[in-house]
mmCIF file of the C-alpha atoms, coordinates in Angstrom:
data_MODEL
# 
_entry.id   MODEL 
# 
loop_
_atom_site.group_PDB 
_atom_site.id 
_atom_site.type_symbol 
_atom_site.label_atom_id 
_atom_site.label_alt_id 
_atom_site.label_comp_id 
_atom_site.label_asym_id 
_atom_site.label_entity_id 
_atom_site.label_seq_id 
_atom_site.pdbx_PDB_ins_code 
_atom_site.Cartn_x 
_atom_site.Cartn_y 
_atom_site.Cartn_z 
_atom_site.occupancy 
_atom_site.B_iso_or_equiv 
_atom_site.pdbx_formal_charge 
_atom_site.auth_seq_id 
_atom_site.auth_comp_id 
_atom_site.auth_asym_id 
_atom_site.auth_atom_id 
_atom_site.pdbx_PDB_model_num 
ATOM 1   C CA . MET A 1 1   ? 0.120  -0.054 0.010  1.00 0.00 ? 1   MET A CA 1 
ATOM 2   C CA . ASN A 1 2   ? 1.540  3.370  -1.116 1.00 0.00 ? 2   ASN A CA 1 
ATOM 3   C CA . PRO A 1 3   ? 0.898  6.320  1.666  1.00 0.00 ? 3   PRO A CA 1 
ATOM 4   C CA . ARG A 1 4   ? -0.535 9.273  0.572  1.00 0.00 ? 4   ARG A CA 1 
ATOM 5   C CA . PRO A 1 5   ? 1.840  11.559 -1.044 1.00 0.00 ? 5   PRO A CA 1 
ATOM 6   C CA . VAL A 1 6   ? 3.334  14.352 1.184  1.00 0.00 ? 6   VAL A CA 1 
ATOM 7   C CA . GLU A 1 7   ? 1.482  17.785 0.153  1.00 0.00 ? 7   GLU A CA 1 
ATOM 8   C CA . ARG A 1 8   ? 3.943  20.318 -1.063 1.00 0.00 ? 8   ARG A CA 1 
ATOM 9   C CA . LEU A 1 9   ? 4.602  22.842 1.490  1.00 0.00 ? 9   LEU A CA 1 
ATOM 10  C CA . GLU A 1 10  ? 3.687  25.747 -0.515 1.00 0.00 ? 10  GLU A CA 1 
ATOM 11  C CA . LYS A 1 11  ? 0.439  24.158 -1.065 1.00 0.00 ? 11  LYS A CA 1 
ATOM 12  C CA . ALA A 1 12  ? -0.636 23.324 2.557  1.00 0.00 ? 12  ALA A CA 1 
ATOM 13  C CA . LEU A 1 13  ? 0.432  26.901 3.263  1.00 0.00 ? 13  LEU A CA 1 
ATOM 14  C CA . ALA A 1 14  ? -1.886 28.253 1.014  1.00 0.00 ? 14  ALA A CA 1 
ATOM 15  C CA . ARG A 1 15  ? -4.716 25.742 2.214  1.00 0.00 ? 15  ARG A CA 1 
ATOM 16  C CA . VAL A 1 16  ? -3.845 26.910 5.792  1.00 0.00 ? 16  VAL A CA 1 
ATOM 17  C CA . ALA A 1 17  ? -3.750 30.501 4.951  1.00 0.00 ? 17  ALA A CA 1 
ATOM 18  C CA . ARG A 1 18  ? -7.442 29.718 3.571  1.00 0.00 ? 18  ARG A CA 1 
ATOM 19  C CA . GLU A 1 19  ? -8.717 28.032 6.511  1.00 0.00 ? 19  GLU A CA 1 
ATOM 20  C CA . GLU A 1 20  ? -7.489 30.003 8.979  1.00 0.00 ? 20  GLU A CA 1 
ATOM 21  C CA . GLY A 1 21  ? -7.685 33.440 7.428  1.00 0.00 ? 21  GLY A CA 1 
ATOM 22  C CA . VAL A 1 22  ? -4.459 34.308 7.477  1.00 0.00 ? 22  VAL A CA 1 
ATOM 23  C CA . ALA A 1 23  ? -2.005 35.899 4.852  1.00 0.00 ? 23  ALA A CA 1 
ATOM 24  C CA . GLN A 1 24  ? -0.295 33.355 2.842  1.00 0.00 ? 24  GLN A CA 1 
ATOM 25  C CA . GLU A 1 25  ? 2.886  35.908 2.977  1.00 0.00 ? 25  GLU A CA 1 
ATOM 26  C CA . ARG A 1 26  ? 2.701  36.222 6.694  1.00 0.00 ? 26  ARG A CA 1 
ATOM 27  C CA . LEU A 1 27  ? 2.660  32.069 6.688  1.00 0.00 ? 27  LEU A CA 1 
ATOM 28  C CA . LEU A 1 28  ? 5.525  31.839 4.671  1.00 0.00 ? 28  LEU A CA 1 
ATOM 29  C CA . ARG A 1 29  ? 7.641  34.594 6.270  1.00 0.00 ? 29  ARG A CA 1 
ATOM 30  C CA . GLY A 1 30  ? 6.442  32.805 9.736  1.00 0.00 ? 30  GLY A CA 1 
ATOM 31  C CA . VAL A 1 31  ? 8.086  29.303 8.143  1.00 0.00 ? 31  VAL A CA 1 
ATOM 32  C CA . SER A 1 32  ? 11.269 31.070 7.240  1.00 0.00 ? 32  SER A CA 1 
ATOM 33  C CA . PHE A 1 33  ? 11.769 32.456 10.922 1.00 0.00 ? 33  PHE A CA 1 
ATOM 34  C CA . LEU A 1 34  ? 10.899 29.020 12.536 1.00 0.00 ? 34  LEU A CA 1 
ATOM 35  C CA . ALA A 1 35  ? 13.270 27.142 10.200 1.00 0.00 ? 35  ALA A CA 1 
ATOM 36  C CA . LEU A 1 36  ? 15.930 29.658 11.063 1.00 0.00 ? 36  LEU A CA 1 
ATOM 37  C CA . CYS A 1 37  ? 15.331 29.039 14.790 1.00 0.00 ? 37  CYS A CA 1 
ATOM 38  C CA . GLY A 1 38  ? 15.530 25.587 14.002 1.00 0.00 ? 38  GLY A CA 1 
ATOM 39  C CA . VAL A 1 39  ? 18.879 26.047 12.311 1.00 0.00 ? 39  VAL A CA 1 
ATOM 40  C CA . LEU A 1 40  ? 20.092 28.110 15.519 1.00 0.00 ? 40  LEU A CA 1 
ATOM 41  C CA . GLU A 1 41  ? 18.819 25.356 17.874 1.00 0.00 ? 41  GLU A CA 1 
ATOM 42  C CA . ARG A 1 42  ? 20.429 22.987 15.879 1.00 0.00 ? 42  ARG A CA 1 
ATOM 43  C CA . ALA A 1 43  ? 23.739 25.024 16.490 1.00 0.00 ? 43  ALA A CA 1 
ATOM 44  C CA . VAL A 1 44  ? 23.056 25.411 19.875 1.00 0.00 ? 44  VAL A CA 1 
ATOM 45  C CA . GLN A 1 45  ? 23.022 21.706 19.999 1.00 0.00 ? 45  GLN A CA 1 
ATOM 46  C CA . GLU A 1 46  ? 26.286 20.816 18.519 1.00 0.00 ? 46  GLU A CA 1 
ATOM 47  C CA . GLY A 1 47  ? 28.079 23.750 20.415 1.00 0.00 ? 47  GLY A CA 1 
ATOM 48  C CA . ILE A 1 48  ? 28.358 26.120 17.808 1.00 0.00 ? 48  ILE A CA 1 
ATOM 49  C CA . LEU A 1 49  ? 26.122 28.587 19.668 1.00 0.00 ? 49  LEU A CA 1 
ATOM 50  C CA . ASN A 1 50  ? 26.117 28.936 23.389 1.00 0.00 ? 50  ASN A CA 1 
ATOM 51  C CA . ASN A 1 51  ? 22.664 30.554 22.827 1.00 0.00 ? 51  ASN A CA 1 
ATOM 52  C CA . TYR A 1 52  ? 20.656 32.931 20.752 1.00 0.00 ? 52  TYR A CA 1 
ATOM 53  C CA . TYR A 1 53  ? 17.919 35.633 21.584 1.00 0.00 ? 53  TYR A CA 1 
ATOM 54  C CA . LEU A 1 54  ? 14.901 36.574 19.629 1.00 0.00 ? 54  LEU A CA 1 
ATOM 55  C CA . LYS A 1 55  ? 14.434 40.317 20.073 1.00 0.00 ? 55  LYS A CA 1 
ATOM 56  C CA . GLY A 1 56  ? 11.891 42.628 18.065 1.00 0.00 ? 56  GLY A CA 1 
ATOM 57  C CA . GLY A 1 57  ? 8.760  41.954 16.234 1.00 0.00 ? 57  GLY A CA 1 
ATOM 58  C CA . VAL A 1 58  ? 9.338  38.231 15.929 1.00 0.00 ? 58  VAL A CA 1 
ATOM 59  C CA . ALA A 1 59  ? 9.641  37.822 19.487 1.00 0.00 ? 59  ALA A CA 1 
ATOM 60  C CA . MET A 1 60  ? 6.593  39.337 20.231 1.00 0.00 ? 60  MET A CA 1 
ATOM 61  C CA . GLU A 1 61  ? 4.782  37.473 17.152 1.00 0.00 ? 61  GLU A CA 1 
ATOM 62  C CA . LEU A 1 62  ? 5.973  34.235 19.357 1.00 0.00 ? 62  LEU A CA 1 
ATOM 63  C CA . ARG A 1 63  ? 4.704  35.504 22.425 1.00 0.00 ? 63  ARG A CA 1 
ATOM 64  C CA . PHE A 1 64  ? 1.549  37.112 21.347 1.00 0.00 ? 64  PHE A CA 1 
ATOM 65  C CA . ALA A 1 65  ? 0.481  35.457 18.232 1.00 0.00 ? 65  ALA A CA 1 
ATOM 66  C CA . GLU A 1 66  ? -1.650 37.254 15.774 1.00 0.00 ? 66  GLU A CA 1 
ATOM 67  C CA . ASP A 1 67  ? -2.370 40.112 18.234 1.00 0.00 ? 67  ASP A CA 1 
ATOM 68  C CA . ALA A 1 68  ? 1.249  41.098 17.483 1.00 0.00 ? 68  ALA A CA 1 
ATOM 69  C CA . ARG A 1 69  ? 2.068  43.032 14.401 1.00 0.00 ? 69  ARG A CA 1 
ATOM 70  C CA . ALA A 1 70  ? 3.420  41.177 11.567 1.00 0.00 ? 70  ALA A CA 1 
ATOM 71  C CA . THR A 1 71  ? 6.770  41.875 10.911 1.00 0.00 ? 71  THR A CA 1 
ATOM 72  C CA . LYS A 1 72  ? 9.378  41.690 7.954  1.00 0.00 ? 72  LYS A CA 1 
ATOM 73  C CA . ASP A 1 73  ? 12.677 41.047 9.566  1.00 0.00 ? 73  ASP A CA 1 
ATOM 74  C CA . ILE A 1 74  ? 14.086 39.048 12.479 1.00 0.00 ? 74  ILE A CA 1 
ATOM 75  C CA . ASP A 1 75  ? 16.372 40.324 15.278 1.00 0.00 ? 75  ASP A CA 1 
ATOM 76  C CA . ILE A 1 76  ? 18.599 37.946 16.650 1.00 0.00 ? 76  ILE A CA 1 
ATOM 77  C CA . GLY A 1 77  ? 21.169 38.256 19.766 1.00 0.00 ? 77  GLY A CA 1 
ATOM 78  C CA . LEU A 1 78  ? 23.931 36.568 20.072 1.00 0.00 ? 78  LEU A CA 1 
ATOM 79  C CA . THR A 1 79  ? 27.204 36.752 22.499 1.00 0.00 ? 79  THR A CA 1 
ATOM 80  C CA . GLY A 1 80  ? 30.707 38.039 21.458 1.00 0.00 ? 80  GLY A CA 1 
ATOM 81  C CA . GLU A 1 81  ? 32.271 40.668 19.554 1.00 0.00 ? 81  GLU A CA 1 
ATOM 82  C CA . ARG A 1 82  ? 30.358 41.608 16.126 1.00 0.00 ? 82  ARG A CA 1 
ATOM 83  C CA . ALA A 1 83  ? 32.735 39.700 14.170 1.00 0.00 ? 83  ALA A CA 1 
ATOM 84  C CA . GLU A 1 84  ? 32.477 36.684 16.439 1.00 0.00 ? 84  GLU A CA 1 
ATOM 85  C CA . ARG A 1 85  ? 28.934 36.827 16.055 1.00 0.00 ? 85  ARG A CA 1 
ATOM 86  C CA . LEU A 1 86  ? 29.073 37.075 12.306 1.00 0.00 ? 86  LEU A CA 1 
ATOM 87  C CA . ARG A 1 87  ? 31.396 34.053 12.066 1.00 0.00 ? 87  ARG A CA 1 
ATOM 88  C CA . ALA A 1 88  ? 29.082 32.118 14.383 1.00 0.00 ? 88  ALA A CA 1 
ATOM 89  C CA . PHE A 1 89  ? 25.751 32.538 12.540 1.00 0.00 ? 89  PHE A CA 1 
ATOM 90  C CA . GLY A 1 90  ? 27.501 31.768 9.411  1.00 0.00 ? 90  GLY A CA 1 
ATOM 91  C CA . SER A 1 91  ? 28.605 28.368 10.836 1.00 0.00 ? 91  SER A CA 1 
ATOM 92  C CA . ALA A 1 92  ? 25.226 28.252 12.322 1.00 0.00 ? 92  ALA A CA 1 
ATOM 93  C CA . LEU A 1 93  ? 23.525 28.601 8.770  1.00 0.00 ? 93  LEU A CA 1 
ATOM 94  C CA . ALA A 1 94  ? 25.904 25.990 7.134  1.00 0.00 ? 94  ALA A CA 1 
ATOM 95  C CA . LEU A 1 95  ? 24.058 23.315 9.044  1.00 0.00 ? 95  LEU A CA 1 
ATOM 96  C CA . GLY A 1 96  ? 20.862 23.384 7.336  1.00 0.00 ? 96  GLY A CA 1 
ATOM 97  C CA . PHE A 1 97  ? 17.518 22.619 8.999  1.00 0.00 ? 97  PHE A CA 1 
ATOM 98  C CA . ASP A 1 98  ? 15.260 19.697 7.985  1.00 0.00 ? 98  ASP A CA 1 
ATOM 99  C CA . GLU A 1 99  ? 14.998 20.454 4.045  1.00 0.00 ? 99  GLU A CA 1 
ATOM 100 C CA . PHE A 1 100 ? 15.928 24.278 4.199  1.00 0.00 ? 100 PHE A CA 1 
ATOM 101 C CA . THR A 1 101 ? 19.106 25.675 3.411  1.00 0.00 ? 101 THR A CA 1 
ATOM 102 C CA . PHE A 1 102 ? 20.401 29.225 4.176  1.00 0.00 ? 102 PHE A CA 1 
ATOM 103 C CA . GLN A 1 103 ? 22.664 31.386 2.316  1.00 0.00 ? 103 GLN A CA 1 
ATOM 104 C CA . LEU A 1 104 ? 23.892 35.171 2.976  1.00 0.00 ? 104 LEU A CA 1 
ATOM 105 C CA . LYS A 1 105 ? 23.295 37.619 0.062  1.00 0.00 ? 105 LYS A CA 1 
ATOM 106 C CA . GLY A 1 106 ? 25.798 40.384 -0.391 1.00 0.00 ? 106 GLY A CA 1 
ATOM 107 C CA . LYS A 1 107 ? 27.755 42.007 1.956  1.00 0.00 ? 107 LYS A CA 1 
ATOM 108 C CA . PRO A 1 108 ? 26.524 42.739 5.534  1.00 0.00 ? 108 PRO A CA 1 
ATOM 109 C CA . LEU A 1 109 ? 25.524 46.495 6.491  1.00 0.00 ? 109 LEU A CA 1 
ATOM 110 C CA . HIS A 1 110 ? 27.298 47.299 9.701  1.00 0.00 ? 110 HIS A CA 1 
ATOM 111 C CA . MET A 1 111 ? 25.261 49.648 11.871 1.00 0.00 ? 111 MET A CA 1 
ATOM 112 C CA . ASP A 1 112 ? 28.037 50.811 14.335 1.00 0.00 ? 112 ASP A CA 1 
ATOM 113 C CA . ASN A 1 113 ? 25.315 52.960 16.579 1.00 0.00 ? 113 ASN A CA 1 
ATOM 114 C CA . ALA A 1 114 ? 23.750 49.813 17.619 1.00 0.00 ? 114 ALA A CA 1 
ATOM 115 C CA . ASP A 1 115 ? 26.707 47.450 17.435 1.00 0.00 ? 115 ASP A CA 1 
ATOM 116 C CA . ALA A 1 116 ? 24.626 45.112 14.834 1.00 0.00 ? 116 ALA A CA 1 
ATOM 117 C CA . VAL A 1 117 ? 24.722 43.607 11.464 1.00 0.00 ? 117 VAL A CA 1 
ATOM 118 C CA . SER A 1 118 ? 22.162 43.978 8.878  1.00 0.00 ? 118 SER A CA 1 
ATOM 119 C CA . LEU A 1 119 ? 22.030 40.825 6.692  1.00 0.00 ? 119 LEU A CA 1 
ATOM 120 C CA . GLU A 1 120 ? 19.980 39.504 3.872  1.00 0.00 ? 120 GLU A CA 1 
ATOM 121 C CA . LEU A 1 121 ? 19.386 35.630 4.262  1.00 0.00 ? 121 LEU A CA 1 
ATOM 122 C CA . ALA A 1 122 ? 17.932 33.498 1.151  1.00 0.00 ? 122 ALA A CA 1 
ATOM 123 C CA . VAL A 1 123 ? 16.167 30.526 2.257  1.00 0.00 ? 123 VAL A CA 1 
ATOM 124 C CA . ARG A 1 124 ? 15.924 27.583 -0.036 1.00 0.00 ? 124 ARG A CA 1 
ATOM 125 C CA . HIS A 1 125 ? 13.023 24.482 0.518  1.00 0.00 ? 125 HIS A CA 1 
ATOM 126 C CA . ARG A 1 126 ? 14.636 21.657 -0.979 1.00 0.00 ? 126 ARG A CA 1 
ATOM 127 C CA . THR A 1 127 ? 15.893 22.502 -3.937 1.00 0.00 ? 127 THR A CA 1 
ATOM 128 C CA . ARG A 1 128 ? 13.752 25.725 -4.523 1.00 0.00 ? 128 ARG A CA 1 
ATOM 129 C CA . ALA A 1 129 ? 13.784 29.472 -3.717 1.00 0.00 ? 129 ALA A CA 1 
ATOM 130 C CA . TRP A 1 130 ? 11.610 30.223 -0.707 1.00 0.00 ? 130 TRP A CA 1 
ATOM 131 C CA . GLN A 1 131 ? 12.333 33.679 0.556  1.00 0.00 ? 131 GLN A CA 1 
ATOM 132 C CA . THR A 1 132 ? 14.549 36.184 1.441  1.00 0.00 ? 132 THR A CA 1 
ATOM 133 C CA . ILE A 1 133 ? 14.550 37.206 4.879  1.00 0.00 ? 133 ILE A CA 1 
ATOM 134 C CA . ASP A 1 134 ? 16.056 40.507 6.297  1.00 0.00 ? 134 ASP A CA 1 
ATOM 135 C CA . ILE A 1 135 ? 17.977 39.832 9.850  1.00 0.00 ? 135 ILE A CA 1 
ATOM 136 C CA . ASP A 1 136 ? 19.592 42.239 12.166 1.00 0.00 ? 136 ASP A CA 1 
ATOM 137 C CA . LEU A 1 137 ? 22.182 40.256 14.221 1.00 0.00 ? 137 LEU A CA 1 
ATOM 138 C CA . GLY A 1 138 ? 23.224 42.230 17.377 1.00 0.00 ? 138 GLY A CA 1 
ATOM 139 C CA . PRO A 1 139 ? 24.740 41.615 20.614 1.00 0.00 ? 139 PRO A CA 1 
ATOM 140 C CA . ALA A 1 140 ? 22.706 39.301 23.355 1.00 0.00 ? 140 ALA A CA 1 
ATOM 141 C CA . GLY A 1 141 ? 21.972 42.776 25.404 1.00 0.00 ? 141 GLY A CA 1 
ATOM 142 C CA . GLN A 1 142 ? 20.616 43.417 28.741 1.00 0.00 ? 142 GLN A CA 1 
ATOM 143 C CA . GLY A 1 143 ? 17.129 43.107 30.126 1.00 0.00 ? 143 GLY A CA 1 
ATOM 144 C CA . PRO A 1 144 ? 14.123 41.142 29.118 1.00 0.00 ? 144 PRO A CA 1 
ATOM 145 C CA . ARG A 1 145 ? 14.204 38.994 25.997 1.00 0.00 ? 145 ARG A CA 1 
ATOM 146 C CA . THR A 1 146 ? 12.849 35.739 24.524 1.00 0.00 ? 146 THR A CA 1 
ATOM 147 C CA . SER A 1 147 ? 15.957 32.858 24.196 1.00 0.00 ? 147 SER A CA 1 
ATOM 148 C CA . SER A 1 148 ? 15.753 29.499 23.040 1.00 0.00 ? 148 SER A CA 1 
ATOM 149 C CA . SER A 1 149 ? 15.542 28.376 26.452 1.00 0.00 ? 149 SER A CA 1 
ATOM 150 C CA . ARG A 1 150 ? 12.062 29.941 27.096 1.00 0.00 ? 150 ARG A CA 1 
ATOM 151 C CA . ARG A 1 151 ? 9.334  28.465 25.121 1.00 0.00 ? 151 ARG A CA 1 
ATOM 152 C CA . SER A 1 152 ? 6.077  30.529 24.433 1.00 0.00 ? 152 SER A CA 1 
ATOM 153 C CA . ALA A 1 153 ? 2.626  29.248 25.310 1.00 0.00 ? 153 ALA A CA 1 
ATOM 154 C CA . ALA A 1 154 ? 1.236  31.385 22.745 1.00 0.00 ? 154 ALA A CA 1 
ATOM 155 C CA . LEU A 1 155 ? 2.184  30.129 19.028 1.00 0.00 ? 155 LEU A CA 1 
ATOM 156 C CA . PRO A 1 156 ? 0.144  31.406 16.269 1.00 0.00 ? 156 PRO A CA 1 
ATOM 157 C CA . ARG A 1 157 ? -2.679 28.797 15.540 1.00 0.00 ? 157 ARG A CA 1 
ATOM 158 C CA . TRP A 1 158 ? -1.051 28.424 11.757 1.00 0.00 ? 158 TRP A CA 1 
ATOM 159 C CA . ALA A 1 159 ? 2.357  27.326 13.732 1.00 0.00 ? 159 ALA A CA 1 
ATOM 160 C CA . CYS A 1 160 ? 0.671  24.484 15.347 1.00 0.00 ? 160 CYS A CA 1 
ATOM 161 C CA . ALA A 1 161 ? -1.720 23.512 12.486 1.00 0.00 ? 161 ALA A CA 1 
ATOM 162 C CA . SER A 1 162 ? 0.243  20.661 11.014 1.00 0.00 ? 162 SER A CA 1 
ATOM 163 C CA . ARG A 1 163 ? 1.261  19.299 14.605 1.00 0.00 ? 163 ARG A CA 1 
ATOM 164 C CA . ARG A 1 164 ? -2.469 19.124 14.998 1.00 0.00 ? 164 ARG A CA 1 
ATOM 165 C CA . ARG A 1 165 ? -2.919 17.003 11.793 1.00 0.00 ? 165 ARG A CA 1 
ATOM 166 C CA . SER A 1 166 ? -0.061 14.906 12.795 1.00 0.00 ? 166 SER A CA 1 
ATOM 167 C CA . GLY A 1 167 ? -0.846 14.187 15.811 1.00 0.00 ? 167 GLY A CA 1 
ATOM 168 C CA . ALA A 1 168 ? 2.298  15.639 17.373 1.00 0.00 ? 168 ALA A CA 1 
# 
């Protein structure tokens, strides 16, 4: 008996967008952000990163789900000096996550006043271009933040849709 073919991810997201009343572009970005977090988690597990911190709109969206404004970039904090953060981030990206691969595009834009670097990241799913996302890679910073060790209880419904269907 042949199992049912796996639905293409793009098609599945279009279906979820219709069913949940969420903009498909927001879902695509959300999947890109989750895949990026997945590769960062893998880098923590493999000792490439000590930890990472989500800041800004993505952290708010993970915490407050659809009540947060949609964001077009992801703010990530890493420990260490700027050059060290950039090197570690590149090493983490090389790991890939599931069927996603990542490649930095162009040259980093150094934001000296914020001790951060603005990056463009090409995200690929399987062999196809998926999306390009903007990343602000800065210092871990001080004060309240959402880190990889603190999970949110308010993930957006669409982020959990495939887990509900798979029984996870």
